[in-house]
C-alpha positions as CSV (number, residue, x, y, z in Angstrom):
1,M,97.1,59.9,150.6
2,S,96.6,56.2,149.6
3,R,98.2,54.7,146.6
4,I,95.7,53.5,143.9
5,P,96.4,49.8,143.0
6,S,97.6,49.1,139.5
7,R,94.7,46.8,138.8
8,V,92.3,49.7,139.4
9,K,94.4,52.0,137.2
10,R,94.2,49.4,134.4
11,A,90.4,49.1,134.8
12,V,90.0,52.8,134.5
13,R,92.2,53.0,131.4
14,R,90.2,50.2,129.8
15,R,86.8,51.6,130.6
16,W,87.5,55.3,130.2
17,L,90.2,55.3,127.5
18,G,89.7,58.6,125.7
19,R,87.3,60.0,128.3
20,S,88.0,62.4,131.0
21,I,87.0,61.6,134.6
22,I,86.6,64.0,137.5
23,T,87.0,63.5,141.3
24,I,84.8,64.6,144.1
25,A,87.4,67.2,145.1
26,E,87.4,68.7,141.6
27,M,83.6,68.9,141.6
28,C,83.6,70.5,145.0
29,A,86.2,73.1,143.8
30,M,84.1,73.9,140.7
31,L,80.9,74.3,142.7
32,H,82.6,76.0,145.7
33,V,80.8,73.6,148.1
34,S,81.9,71.1,150.7
35,R,81.9,67.4,150.2
36,S,78.9,67.0,152.4
37,T,77.0,69.6,150.4
38,L,77.9,67.8,147.2
39,W,76.6,64.5,148.6
40,R,73.4,66.3,149.6
41,I,73.0,67.6,146.0
42,R,73.8,64.2,144.6
43,T,71.1,62.5,146.7
44,K,68.4,65.1,146.1
45,D,68.9,65.9,142.4
46,E,67.9,62.9,140.2
47,T,69.5,64.5,137.2
48,F,73.0,64.5,138.9
49,P,75.3,62.2,136.9
50,K,75.8,58.7,138.3
51,P,79.3,57.8,139.5
52,I,81.7,55.3,138.2
53,K,82.4,52.9,141.0
54,L,85.9,51.5,141.2
55,S,86.5,49.0,144.0
56,T,89.8,48.5,145.6
57,G,88.6,45.4,147.4
58,G,86.9,45.0,150.7
59,N,84.5,47.8,151.6
60,S,86.4,50.7,150.1
61,K,85.2,52.3,146.9
62,I,86.7,54.9,144.6
63,L,84.1,57.1,142.9
64,R,84.7,59.1,139.8
65,W,82.4,60.9,137.3
66,D,82.5,61.4,133.6
67,R,83.7,65.0,133.2
68,R,81.5,65.7,130.2
69,A,78.3,64.4,132.0
70,F,79.2,66.6,135.0
71,M,79.8,69.6,132.8
72,D,76.5,69.0,130.9
73,W,74.7,68.7,134.3
74,L,76.3,71.9,135.5
75,E,75.3,73.8,132.3
76,S,71.7,72.6,132.6
77,R,71.6,74.1,136.2
78,M,72.9,77.6,135.1
79,E,70.4,80.4,134.8
80,P,70.6,82.5,131.7
81,A,72.3,85.9,132.2
């Protein structure tokens, strides 16, 4: 697993101080789907929350989502019991 540069950590702290962020792996676990299925959902569902893009330089990107926005989206997708 790669180490996240300190400049990226500082950017996350500044921008998301007091907010909780969620990773792709956490979302996949909550939805019980693979990464490819999550990407398919993300591209087809216009209401899916937009990611927070954190660049580590070059072509690599770190994507995270606002946990509250994701949970709100998930609740909106649930059918009433």
